[in-house]
Each structure stands twice: as structure tokens, then as C-alpha cells.
C-alpha positions in Angstrom: 0.0 0.0 0.0 1.3 3.4 -0.9 0.0 6.9 0.0 0.9 10.5 -0.7 -0.3 12.5 2.3 -0.6 16.2 2.1 -1.5 18.5 5.1 -4.2 20.8 3.8 -6.2 23.8 5.0 -9.0 22.5 2.7 -9.5 19.9 0.0 -12.3 18.8 -2.3 -12.9 16.0 -4.7 -15.4 16.2 -7.6 -16.7 13.4 -9.9 -19.0 14.0 -12.8 -18.7 17.7 -12.2 -20.2 17.5 -8.7 -18.5 17.8 -5.3 -18.6 14.4 -3.7 -16.5 15.2 -0.6 -14.7 18.1 1.0 -12.8 18.8 4.2 -11.3 21.8 6.0 -8.1 21.3 8.0 -6.7 17.8 7.7 -4.9 15.4 5.4 -5.5 14.6 1.8 -4.6 10.9 1.3 -4.0 9.6 -2.2 -4.1 5.9 -1.7 -2.7 3.2 -3.9 -3.2 -0.5 -3.3 -1.0 -3.3 -4.6 -1.3 -7.1 -4.9 -1.3 -8.7 -1.5 -2.7 -5.7 0.4 -5.4 -6.7 2.9 -8.0 -5.2 5.2 -5.4 -5.8 8.0 -2.8 -3.8 6.0 -5.4 -1.0 5.5 -6.2 -0.8 9.2 -2.6 -0.6 10.3 -1.9 2.0 7.6 -4.9 4.1 8.7 -3.6 4.1 12.2 -0.2 5.2 11.1 -1.5 8.0 8.9 -4.1 9.3 11.4 -1.3 9.3 14.0 1.2 11.4 12.0 2.2 14.4 14.1 2.4 16.9 11.3 0.3 19.8 12.7 1.9 22.7 14.6 1.7 23.0 18.3 1.7 26.3 20.2 5.5 26.6 19.6 5.2 26.1 15.9 6.6 22.6 15.9 5.0 19.7 14.0 3.9 17.8 17.1 0.1 17.3 16.9 -1.9 14.6 15.1 -5.3 14.8 13.4 -7.3 14.1 16.6 -5.5 16.9 18.5 -6.4 19.5 15.9 -9.9 18.2 15.1 -8.9 17.5 11.5 -10.3 15.2 8.9 -9.0 12.9 6.1 -10.1 13.1 2.5 -9.1 9.8 0.9 -8.9 9.3 -2.9 -8.1 6.0 -4.6 -5.0 6.4 -6.8 -3.8 3.3 -8.6 -1.3 5.5 -10.5 0.9 5.5 -7.4 2.0 2.1 -8.6 2.9 3.3 -12.1 6.3 2.0 -13.2 8.2 4.2 -15.6 11.5 2.4 -15.6 11.1 1.4 -19.3 9.7 3.5 -22.0 7.5 6.5 -21.5 4.2 4.9 -20.9 3.7 3.8 -17.3 2.9 0.2 -16.5 0.4 -0.3 -13.8 1.0 -4.1 -13.3 1.9 -3.5 -9.6 -1.5 -1.9 -8.9 -4.1 -4.3 -7.6 -7.1 -4.7 -10.0 -10.3 -2.8 -9.0 -12.1 -5.8 -7.7 -9.3 -6.7 -5.3 -8.5 -3.0 -4.4 -11.9 -1.7 -3.6 -12.5 -3.7 -0.4 -9.1 -2.7 0.9 -9.8 0.9 0.1 -13.1 0.6 2.0 -11.3 -1.0 4.9 -8.9 1.9 5.1 -11.8 4.4 5.2 -13.7 2.5 7.8 -10.6 2.1 9.9 -10.1 5.9 9.8 -13.7 6.5 10.8 -13.3 3.8 13.5 -10.5 6.0 15.0 -13.1 8.8 15.4 -11.6 10.8 12.5 -14.0 12.2 9.9 -13.2 10.8 6.5 -14.5 12.0 3.2 -13.9 9.8 0.1 -13.7 10.0 -3.6 -15.6 7.7 -5.9 -13.6 4.5 -6.4 -12.6 3.9 -10.0 -14.1 7.2 -11.3 -12.5 10.1 -13.1 -12.1 12.7 -10.4 -10.8 16.3 -10.0 -9.0 16.9 -6.7 -8.5 20.5 -5.5 -6.5 21.3 -2.4 -4.6 24.0 -0.5 -1.4 22.3 0.7 -0.7 23.8 4.1 3.1 24.3 4.7 3.6 22.8 2.2 3.8 19.4 4.0 3.7 16.3 1.7 4.8 12.8 2.8 5.1 9.6 0.8 4.4 6.4 2.9 4.8 2.9 1.7 3.9 -0.2 3.7 7.0 -2.0 2.3 9.2 0.9 3.5 7.5 1.1 6.9 8.3 -2.6 7.5 12.1 -2.1 6.9 14.3 -1.3 9.9 15.5 2.2 10.3 19.0 3.0 9.2 21.5 3.4 11.9 
């Protein structure tokens, strides 16, 4: 599972020309799912992302998480995070899980976020969408479950 996480002052996703979800302060999560990802993977990833201390405390240090600031998550499925451009100029998406396998994992992520008491808006799985955001900071992080499983360098 892979995510691009952006701290936002606001974000919105539209499908078919209509707004389907929007948030104020919080995190925009572009979520990619690969082969072998499970609901368990999604739940652990949701906890990790919701717990990121990327919001400023009273001293201006990134020390607070979503719950501490009353923030929300806007989650948008993004299979292109698994695009491979090592050969040629057209990306291969073989590493992205097919829609039928990815959608339940995507749903598990959203439900896990909500289960943590964090409001979670969502895009329309598999649809063409337009995402608008105001990146606050800017703060942008890339998280990958494979990378998170590796030991930290000394």
C-alpha cells in the first residue's frame, strides 16, 4: 500500500462535475493498493496516517496529530501511485491491484479511519475525479507499507 499524504487547509474531490466530498483542515490521502494488500494492512496504515504528528503545536513545531487538531481525512483512490516508468515513456500499472481486489481494501482503510473517530471523506472509487487542495506548509509525505516494514537506518 502506498500513500501520498498532504497536510491541507482545505480539499475537495469532484466526480461527474459534482463535489462528492470536502474537508477543511486535515490530510488529503491519495491511496494506492497493490497485490497482497489486505484489510489488515489497511487498518494498520490508517492508524499510522491518522497518528502522524504533522500539525503545529503552540510553539510552531510539528507535534500534533489529526485528533489533536480536530482534523479530517479526504481519501482518494490512486492506482497510478504504482505506475512503473523504468522502461519506455508509458507507465505500466501491473503493480496496482485490480479494482475488484483493491476496492474492499480501500473501503477497509476508510472504515478504519472512521473507527478512530476521524471524519473521513472519500472519492468515488474507479471514477475520473478532480481533486482540489490547498497544501498547508507545504507538507507532503510519501508512505509505503514496504518501506515502513524495513528497519530504520543506523
